VODRENNU-204402 format. One line per 4 residues: number of its first residue (from 1); their letters; for each residue x, y, z of C-alpha. Coordinates in Angstrom, 3 decimals, padded with zeros to 6 digits. Layout:
BEGIN
NUM	a	X Y Z ~ ...
% end
This chain:
BEGIN
1	masa	000.000 000.000 000.000 ~ 000.988 003.615 -000.423 ~ 000.464 004.471 003.205 ~ 000.952 002.986 006.631
5	ggka	-001.415 004.006 009.379 ~ -002.613 006.976 007.311 ~ 000.914 008.289 006.825 ~ 002.754 008.541 003.533
9	mevv	005.411 005.941 002.803 ~ 008.183 008.289 001.738 ~ 010.901 007.737 -000.845 ~ 014.110 009.741 -000.364
13	tval	015.833 010.861 -003.574 ~ 019.566 011.524 -003.916 ~ 020.974 013.136 -007.095 ~ 024.705 012.722 -007.751
17	ggga	026.227 014.553 -010.694 ~ 025.292 016.967 -013.448 ~ 023.219 014.514 -015.472 ~ 021.421 013.378 -012.325
21	nhvg	020.538 016.956 -011.423 ~ 019.318 017.639 -014.960 ~ 017.067 014.572 -014.809 ~ 015.994 015.433 -011.272
25	shlw	015.041 018.966 -012.260 ~ 012.760 017.714 -015.025 ~ 011.427 015.030 -012.674 ~ 010.243 017.550 -010.105
29	nlvm	008.698 019.636 -012.872 ~ 006.761 016.548 -013.995 ~ 005.648 015.688 -010.465 ~ 004.513 019.249 -009.843
33	aeae	002.646 019.281 -013.168 ~ 000.847 016.108 -012.087 ~ -000.001 017.701 -008.746 ~ -001.418 020.775 -010.472
37	vegs	-003.604 018.611 -012.726 ~ -005.088 016.869 -009.710 ~ -005.524 020.184 -007.918 ~ -005.271 020.532 -004.192
41	sgga	-007.143 017.283 -003.456 ~ -004.012 015.119 -003.723 ~ -002.024 017.294 -001.350 ~ 001.700 017.184 -000.666
45	ggkg	001.063 015.178 002.465 ~ -001.010 012.475 000.854 ~ -004.388 013.847 002.016 ~ -007.567 013.974 000.006
49	rgsq	-008.976 011.698 -002.681 ~ -006.482 012.281 -005.470 ~ -005.366 009.315 -007.537 ~ -001.704 009.858 -006.595
53	dfgv	-000.022 010.239 -003.211 ~ 002.397 013.119 -003.714 ~ 003.655 012.758 -000.166 ~ 005.806 009.851 -001.369
57	llre	008.257 012.141 -003.193 ~ 007.345 015.595 -001.848 ~ 007.218 017.052 001.621 ~ 005.125 019.942 002.805
61	rkgg	006.868 022.998 004.200 ~ 005.487 025.864 006.244 ~ 002.739 027.705 004.444 ~ 001.816 024.664 002.364
65	erqp	004.832 024.914 000.074 ~ 005.760 021.649 -001.619 ~ 009.403 020.678 -001.749 ~ 011.057 017.547 -003.141
69	rvac	012.475 015.147 -000.595 ~ 015.868 015.241 -002.281 ~ 019.544 015.884 -001.620 ~ 021.426 017.183 -004.679
73	fdls	025.200 016.925 -005.074 ~ 027.485 018.198 -007.806 ~ 030.851 019.820 -008.320 ~ 031.135 023.560 -007.856
77	gtvs	030.595 025.267 -011.171 ~ 028.455 022.509 -012.644 ~ 025.163 022.769 -010.781 ~ 023.887 026.082 -012.094
81	tsyg	025.267 025.957 -015.610 ~ 025.930 023.580 -018.430 ~ 029.347 022.127 -017.627 ~ 032.099 023.712 -019.667
85	srsa	029.750 026.152 -021.401 ~ 031.341 029.082 -023.164 ~ 029.834 031.696 -020.860 ~ 031.069 029.832 -017.800
89	keeg	034.603 029.582 -019.143 ~ 034.633 033.261 -020.001 ~ 033.678 034.193 -016.456 ~ 036.234 031.781 -015.061
93	vaet	034.220 030.718 -012.058 ~ 030.655 029.594 -012.550 ~ 027.825 030.712 -010.344 ~ 026.511 028.172 -007.848
97	wssd	023.315 027.785 -005.880 ~ 024.124 029.450 -002.592 ~ 021.075 031.604 -001.914 ~ 017.599 030.781 -000.658
101	rvhn	016.171 031.079 -004.147 ~ 017.837 030.547 -007.481 ~ 018.211 033.750 -009.448 ~ 020.486 035.448 -011.966
105	slpd	021.701 032.115 -013.251 ~ 023.720 031.391 -016.338 ~ 021.763 030.074 -019.341 ~ 021.625 026.393 -020.118
109	dsgd	021.603 025.193 -023.711 ~ 018.088 023.824 -024.104 ~ 018.136 022.798 -027.736 ~ 020.178 021.699 -030.711
113	gssq	019.735 024.508 -033.160 ~ 015.979 024.831 -032.845 ~ 014.168 028.119 -032.510 ~ 013.596 027.581 -028.809
117	eplk	015.461 030.141 -026.741 ~ 017.948 028.851 -024.153 ~ 016.288 028.718 -020.775 ~ 017.622 030.233 -017.596
121	wdey	017.913 027.797 -014.731 ~ 015.212 029.759 -012.896 ~ 012.794 028.713 -015.628 ~ 014.311 025.258 -015.905
125	mywg	013.717 024.666 -012.205 ~ 010.139 025.923 -012.276 ~ 007.917 023.974 -009.884 ~ 004.708 025.983 -010.028
129	qqgs	003.890 028.985 -007.929 ~ 004.574 027.257 -004.604 ~ 007.845 025.505 -005.281 ~ 011.406 026.766 -005.160
133	wrse	014.923 025.433 -004.904 ~ 016.493 026.104 -001.544 ~ 020.104 025.926 -000.494 ~ 019.334 023.161 001.990
137	litc	018.696 020.805 -000.946 ~ 021.936 021.472 -002.791 ~ 025.523 020.643 -001.882 ~ 028.441 021.698 -004.058
141	fpgt	031.552 019.657 -003.485 ~ 034.704 021.778 -003.120 ~ 036.623 023.048 -006.098 ~ 035.704 024.675 -009.378
145	wigv	036.084 022.092 -012.106 ~ 035.532 024.047 -015.307 ~ 038.553 023.632 -017.574 ~ 040.708 022.643 -014.609
149	nafd	040.394 018.927 -014.100 ~ 038.363 015.918 -015.182 ~ 035.899 014.001 -013.061 ~ 035.238 011.292 -015.602
153	cygd	036.508 008.229 -013.758 ~ 036.150 006.484 -010.428 ~ 039.565 007.579 -009.210 ~ 038.438 011.205 -009.064
157	gidl	035.541 010.199 -006.839 ~ 037.881 008.236 -004.584 ~ 040.139 011.255 -004.165 ~ 037.265 013.627 -003.423
161	fsre	035.297 011.373 -001.078 ~ 038.373 010.372 000.917 ~ 038.051 013.753 002.652 ~ 036.239 013.320 005.936
165	dvrd	034.542 016.726 005.774 ~ 033.110 015.966 002.319 ~ 031.792 012.581 003.436 ~ 030.263 013.925 006.640
169	tafd	028.520 016.761 004.807 ~ 026.966 014.375 002.289 ~ 025.870 011.843 004.880 ~ 024.404 014.545 007.144
173	kirh	022.205 015.775 004.281 ~ 020.862 012.287 003.672 ~ 020.333 011.561 007.357 ~ 018.377 014.813 007.737
177	lved	015.948 013.730 005.002 ~ 015.501 010.293 006.572 ~ 014.759 011.762 009.998 ~ 012.052 013.929 008.425
181	cdyl	010.155 010.852 007.178 ~ 007.172 009.338 008.998 ~ 007.557 005.925 007.369 ~ 010.557 005.500 005.098
185	qgfq	009.742 003.331 002.090 ~ 013.135 003.371 000.398 ~ 015.628 005.358 -001.671 ~ 015.969 006.264 -005.322
189	ilad	019.458 007.442 -006.255 ~ 020.148 009.168 -009.568 ~ 023.841 009.069 -010.428 ~ 026.255 009.660 -013.279
193	dlsg	027.551 006.219 -012.388 ~ 030.474 005.975 -014.834 ~ 032.097 009.164 -013.543 ~ 033.621 009.940 -010.167
197	fghi	030.061 010.102 -008.868 ~ 029.862 006.343 -009.390 ~ 032.245 005.840 -006.483 ~ 030.337 008.392 -004.400
201	csev	027.132 006.504 -005.217 ~ 028.638 003.230 -004.002 ~ 029.746 004.940 -000.775 ~ 026.226 006.330 -000.269
205	llyv	024.781 002.834 -000.741 ~ 027.129 001.406 001.881 ~ 026.360 004.261 004.278 ~ 022.600 003.740 003.962
209	kdev	022.921 -000.011 004.510 ~ 025.314 000.308 007.463 ~ 024.102 003.447 009.234 ~ 020.499 004.151 008.153
213	tdsr	018.643 000.971 007.255 ~ 019.487 -002.423 005.836 ~ 015.858 -003.363 005.174 ~ 014.654 -000.580 002.859
217	plav	015.125 -001.020 -000.910 ~ 017.718 000.994 -002.806 ~ 016.894 001.834 -006.428 ~ 019.737 003.345 -008.478
221	vglr	019.274 004.942 -011.897 ~ 022.657 004.944 -013.633 ~ 022.900 007.797 -016.158 ~ 025.388 007.346 -018.981
225	dafa	026.278 008.765 -022.391 ~ 023.542 011.191 -023.530 ~ 021.933 011.224 -020.071 ~ 025.139 012.027 -018.163
229	qnya	027.198 015.158 -017.697 ~ 030.423 015.098 -019.705 ~ 033.107 015.752 -017.114 ~ 036.033 014.976 -019.443
233	vqsn	038.210 017.996 -020.178 ~ 041.488 016.201 -020.821 ~ 041.876 015.770 -024.566 ~ 045.406 014.338 -024.535
237	rsda	044.474 010.811 -023.474 ~ 045.277 008.054 -025.937 ~ 042.522 005.840 -027.297 ~ 043.967 002.906 -025.360
241	kraa	043.895 004.775 -022.057 ~ 040.406 006.090 -022.760 ~ 039.217 002.541 -023.465 ~ 040.874 001.330 -020.254
245	ldci	039.137 004.049 -018.239 ~ 035.772 003.175 -019.766 ~ 036.275 -000.490 -018.950 ~ 037.276 000.248 -015.351
249	nraw	034.330 002.599 -014.868 ~ 031.825 000.048 -016.170 ~ 033.332 -002.770 -014.118 ~ 033.380 -000.686 -010.950
253	atck	029.790 000.481 -011.447 ~ 028.639 -003.111 -011.873 ~ 030.592 -004.531 -008.935 ~ 029.977 -001.724 -006.477
257	isea	026.490 -000.521 -007.458 ~ 024.581 -003.401 -009.063 ~ 025.637 -005.743 -006.281 ~ 024.766 -003.308 -003.470
261	sdih	021.410 -002.045 -004.799 ~ 018.026 -003.698 -005.180 ~ 017.367 -002.123 -008.592 ~ 020.048 -000.709 -010.894
265	vvld	018.396 000.766 -013.985 ~ 020.864 001.709 -016.724 ~ 020.029 004.578 -019.103 ~ 022.665 004.876 -021.787
269	qcwk	021.111 005.418 -025.227 ~ 018.813 008.257 -026.246 ~ 016.246 008.197 -029.056 ~ 018.426 010.497 -031.130
273	papl	021.591 012.545 -030.595 ~ 020.384 015.207 -028.212 ~ 021.812 017.765 -025.787 ~ 021.650 016.963 -022.111
277	ydas	018.634 019.213 -021.572 ~ 016.503 017.216 -024.031 ~ 017.794 013.768 -023.092 ~ 017.396 014.415 -019.374
281	alga	013.747 015.415 -019.873 ~ 012.986 012.014 -021.365 ~ 015.078 010.364 -018.669 ~ 012.856 012.068 -016.101
285	clvd	009.813 010.351 -017.638 ~ 011.483 007.003 -017.014 ~ 012.375 007.839 -013.420 ~ 008.843 009.125 -012.789
289	sltl	007.455 005.781 -013.978 ~ 009.775 003.731 -011.760 ~ 007.984 004.753 -008.544 ~ 004.524 005.453 -010.010
293	gcrl	003.209 002.041 -008.996 ~ 003.818 002.751 -005.312 ~ 002.502 006.341 -005.548 ~ -000.927 005.531 -006.979
297	rgaq	-003.896 005.004 -004.697 ~ -006.444 002.218 -004.661 ~ -006.426 -000.827 -006.921 ~ -003.765 000.618 -009.219
301	nvgs	-001.194 000.606 -006.426 ~ 001.202 -002.347 -006.734 ~ 002.535 -002.055 -003.195 ~ 005.812 -000.553 -002.101
305	lrdi	009.162 000.035 -003.742 ~ 010.202 -003.235 -002.110 ~ 007.512 -005.094 -004.090 ~ 008.776 -003.595 -007.363
309	amhl	012.353 -004.533 -006.501 ~ 011.385 -008.096 -005.589 ~ 009.509 -008.484 -008.866 ~ 012.462 -007.331 -010.961
313	nprg	014.903 -009.404 -008.903 ~ 013.065 -012.566 -007.829 ~ 014.730 -014.916 -005.388 ~ 017.016 -012.160 -004.183
317	rrca	019.536 -012.306 -006.988 ~ 022.480 -010.124 -006.109 ~ 022.855 -008.437 -009.497 ~ 020.090 -005.882 -009.868
321	ltsc	021.012 -004.810 -013.398 ~ 017.837 -003.631 -015.159 ~ 017.202 -002.168 -018.600 ~ 014.511 000.214 -019.735
325	afgl	012.568 001.182 -022.877 ~ 010.143 004.048 -023.366 ~ 007.580 004.963 -026.016 ~ 005.405 008.064 -026.128
329	rrpf	002.798 009.574 -028.408 ~ 000.344 012.449 -028.536 ~ -002.841 011.002 -027.017 ~ -006.113 010.563 -028.874
333	gggp	-005.554 011.680 -032.425 ~ -002.437 010.252 -033.964 ~ 000.741 012.296 -034.060 ~ 004.288 010.967 -034.056
337	klel	005.117 007.658 -032.457 ~ 008.583 008.027 -031.033 ~ 010.615 005.566 -029.056 ~ 013.242 006.265 -026.436
341	rsas	015.322 003.119 -026.188 ~ 017.618 003.037 -023.205 ~ 020.280 000.414 -022.563 ~ 019.212 -001.268 -025.795
345	slcp	022.072 -003.764 -025.600 ~ 020.472 -005.055 -022.403 ~ 016.864 -004.371 -023.359 ~ 014.812 -007.595 -023.462
349	tscl	012.447 -006.357 -026.179 ~ 015.187 -005.284 -028.573 ~ 017.482 -008.264 -028.121 ~ 015.461 -011.467 -027.666
353	hgqg	017.897 -014.352 -027.984 ~ 017.180 -017.746 -026.545 ~ 015.016 -017.219 -023.517 ~ 015.248 -013.423 -023.552
357	ahse	013.515 -011.523 -020.775 ~ 012.807 -013.197 -017.458 ~ 011.058 -010.412 -015.551 ~ 009.303 -007.248 -016.723
361	yyvl	007.551 -004.267 -015.137 ~ 005.297 -002.154 -017.382 ~ 003.857 001.301 -016.700 ~ 001.123 002.431 -019.125
365	rgve	-000.215 005.990 -018.952 ~ -003.172 007.246 -020.985 ~ -002.823 004.370 -023.456 ~ -005.774 003.863 -025.828
369	kgge	-007.354 000.430 -025.981 ~ -008.374 000.880 -029.617 ~ -006.535 002.182 -032.647 ~ -007.190 005.282 -034.697
373	gasg	-010.329 007.143 -033.726 ~ -010.414 005.925 -030.149 ~ -012.224 008.294 -027.836 ~ -010.816 009.813 -024.702
377	nevv	-012.665 007.267 -022.547 ~ -011.255 004.197 -024.276 ~ -008.051 003.886 -022.305 ~ -006.392 001.030 -020.495
381	rtve	-007.567 001.039 -016.877 ~ -006.999 -002.440 -015.466 ~ -004.166 -004.929 -015.268 ~ -006.099 -007.327 -017.516
385	eard	-006.549 -004.631 -020.175 ~ -002.860 -003.749 -019.943 ~ -001.876 -007.384 -020.474 ~ -004.240 -007.719 -023.449
389	wlis	-002.918 -004.476 -024.947 ~ 000.672 -005.658 -024.679 ~ 000.046 -009.051 -026.274 ~ -002.042 -007.593 -029.107
393	rwed	000.631 -005.009 -029.929 ~ 003.321 -007.683 -030.086 ~ 001.192 -009.858 -032.353 ~ 000.258 -006.931 -034.609
397	gdea	003.876 -005.829 -034.911 ~ 003.218 -002.251 -033.783 ~ 006.520 -000.378 -034.116 ~ 005.655 001.776 -031.098
401	aepa	005.692 -001.381 -028.964 ~ 009.085 -002.662 -030.174 ~ 007.913 -005.879 -031.890 ~ 009.650 -009.172 -031.260
405	rkvg	009.313 -012.715 -032.522 ~ 007.148 -013.614 -029.584 ~ 006.134 -012.443 -026.153 ~ 008.670 -013.946 -023.783
409	lcpr	007.392 -016.325 -021.144 ~ 008.252 -014.289 -018.076 ~ 006.597 -012.813 -014.975 ~ 005.111 -009.382 -015.628
413	mfvp	003.846 -006.597 -013.401 ~ 001.529 -003.932 -014.850 ~ 000.688 -000.422 -013.656 ~ -002.112 001.041 -015.808
417	dprp	-002.848 004.729 -015.207 ~ -005.690 006.104 -017.381 ~ -004.329 009.642 -017.075 ~ -001.744 010.701 -019.666
421	lplp	001.526 012.256 -018.571 ~ 001.112 016.051 -018.278 ~ 003.996 018.055 -019.700 ~ 005.465 021.058 -017.855
425	fnfp	005.615 024.312 -019.778 ~ 009.383 024.029 -020.255 ~ 009.513 020.377 -021.322 ~ 011.501 020.334 -024.617
429	tegl	008.619 019.212 -026.841 ~ 009.668 020.987 -030.039 ~ 011.796 018.121 -031.283 ~ 009.104 015.598 -030.379
433	fpgd	005.951 017.323 -031.569 ~ 006.335 019.856 -034.412 ~ 003.915 022.720 -034.094 ~ 001.894 023.268 -030.958
437	ppps	003.058 020.904 -028.208 ~ 000.311 018.811 -026.603 ~ -000.537 019.378 -022.943 ~ 000.095 015.692 -022.260
441	vssv	001.322 012.475 -023.860 ~ 000.518 008.809 -023.457 ~ 003.466 006.592 -022.674 ~ 004.574 002.999 -022.234
445	vqfg	007.601 002.253 -020.065 ~ 009.189 -001.151 -019.686 ~ 011.686 -002.111 -016.995 ~ 013.138 -005.557 -017.451
449	tsdv	015.821 -008.049 -016.543 ~ 017.186 -010.509 -019.062 ~ 019.701 -013.281 -019.529 ~ 021.231 -010.966 -022.123
453	agre	022.764 -009.243 -019.091 ~ 024.793 -012.402 -018.484 ~ 026.453 -012.051 -021.863 ~ 027.044 -008.363 -021.231
457	lagl	028.718 -009.198 -017.930 ~ 030.804 -011.919 -019.567 ~ 032.151 -009.444 -022.117 ~ 032.804 -006.859 -019.431
461	crdf	034.693 -009.397 -017.324 ~ 036.797 -010.452 -020.311 ~ 037.712 -006.857 -021.182 ~ 038.448 -005.996 -017.566
465	krtc	040.819 -008.937 -017.190 ~ 042.634 -008.007 -020.370 ~ 042.947 -004.367 -019.330 ~ 043.602 -004.530 -015.595
469	vkpg	044.458 -008.005 -014.354 ~ 047.179 -008.325 -016.973 ~ 047.758 -004.699 -017.923 ~ 050.047 -004.125 -020.838
473	spsv	050.163 -000.361 -020.501 ~ 052.419 001.278 -017.892 ~ 050.041 004.250 -017.797 ~ 047.150 001.973 -016.777
477	ssml	049.264 000.380 -014.029 ~ 050.289 003.742 -012.617 ~ 046.703 004.946 -012.768 ~ 045.455 001.929 -010.817
481	eawe	048.213 002.348 -008.236 ~ 047.249 005.984 -007.769 ~ 043.732 004.816 -006.904 ~ 045.194 002.200 -004.558
485	lgre	043.821 -000.547 -006.786 ~ 046.404 -003.313 -007.069 ~ 046.512 -006.637 -008.871 ~ 044.711 -008.514 -006.082
489	dcee	041.902 -005.961 -006.119 ~ 041.563 -006.324 -009.891 ~ 041.389 -010.106 -009.640 ~ 038.750 -009.873 -006.918
493	maet	036.675 -007.506 -009.060 ~ 036.941 -009.853 -012.052 ~ 035.755 -012.740 -009.865 ~ 032.804 -010.642 -008.688
497	leml	031.818 -009.919 -012.286 ~ 031.939 -013.622 -013.124 ~ 029.820 -014.462 -010.080 ~ 027.216 -011.852 -011.012
501	rdev	027.141 -013.162 -014.572 ~ 026.540 -016.723 -013.352 ~ 023.786 -015.608 -010.972 ~ 021.998 -013.646 -013.688
505	saga	022.080 -016.581 -016.103 ~ 020.996 -019.087 -013.458 ~ 018.209 -016.786 -012.298 ~ 016.856 -016.456 -015.836
509	hddy	016.590 -020.239 -016.267 ~ 014.978 -020.702 -012.838 ~ 012.329 -018.054 -013.512 ~ 011.398 -019.582 -016.852
513	sseg	011.046 -023.083 -015.520 ~ 008.866 -022.162 -012.533 ~ 006.892 -018.997 -013.168 ~ 007.000 -018.070 -016.821
517	eeqd	004.312 -020.389 -018.181 ~ 001.906 -019.515 -015.388 ~ 001.966 -015.840 -016.298 ~ 001.011 -016.104 -019.975
% end
């Protein structure tokens, strides 16, 4: 249920890195837009008869002001401006959020050559008339990093988070949010997990498990490529060293984050080459869907974040690696059918080989039951209708549903919400919907686990061994030594990757043999 004893079951959000804060900013805009559509009946504290409990993600301040239950972290000079932007470099030191309200901020590039004007961060962070960013939500780690240094690998995070004052500040922020909860449901952590923030994310996971709670679920959304901030400013690295860094980052993220979290959703491929502003807006739609099932009221509620985590990782498998796919369209009347495919190399629907997917979680919003000409009342409202819609789309070969040879025999969880997703005024719709943007869109989001992940982990383990266990480059060896990562550590990490790969593959076969045929 979404409440315990009449109190909201809160989810604490932590945003680590520039991409995470971009996604988080759009996320809160989406949540506030949903709250405005429902009016005051939903309430920030979960009161009233609204269809969604906004007290899960938002808390109510004095005077009725809504504020996200979030702690934001980034490097100085990257929070309030696009990292490495020309205006920031010209000024030398970028402005940061240090006042009660954000104002006089540097512009962020909000498009890729379109006619849309670049938005100021004040507009970007718009949360309705009641909301505002406050300094208590935002922590800038020391140092100005524009054109000075890179933060694009785990070693940078190790160096930064080895400082006791930095660690204590971060942990105090998180503990403060937890103490403000009536009934903590769990955590969702947004992180640029292949940068130095990947190490910080792993440290936050360990802190929560050791010092806060070891029984609440931890959901991590790993932002990569188009969804992540580009912290690389060193252009003199060789291709070999760059490849070694990428391999180490991916291996560390898998070993330290996937193993320690209950859900690790990877977002790494956008629907088209897009600037961070556009990609992060679509990423926010995915993150919004992840917790929607435990925010809805009544029969549509699927339980808690723990129930979602257990569905995606049955039998307590240790590797929580999850992929995601997203489709959206203008509701009721045609319009473009666009697909955001994230982590497509892991995505069950885009890479069905052998047994394919072994657990899926679908969120459908404002999806029409019929085809062209369907009225506004003919939308999917029940789990049974959602299941029928999915199977019919696969059989019909609808491109918007990512057709496959067959519907995999795997356990599925459905969250049907008849309301479409309302779009905030500053959502970058111009590239999606030429002409007048719609006030809302229907969407289908799929979270899934697959035995394809086993092959991904096998390749990662092979590359990591070749690069680090038997390094042939002196520069790689010196780099690992600087991070205090020796040969024994590398061998242990390679063994962990192999173990995770074996568990994923074994889990896929077990799920098929016991539960798959009962579901379909």
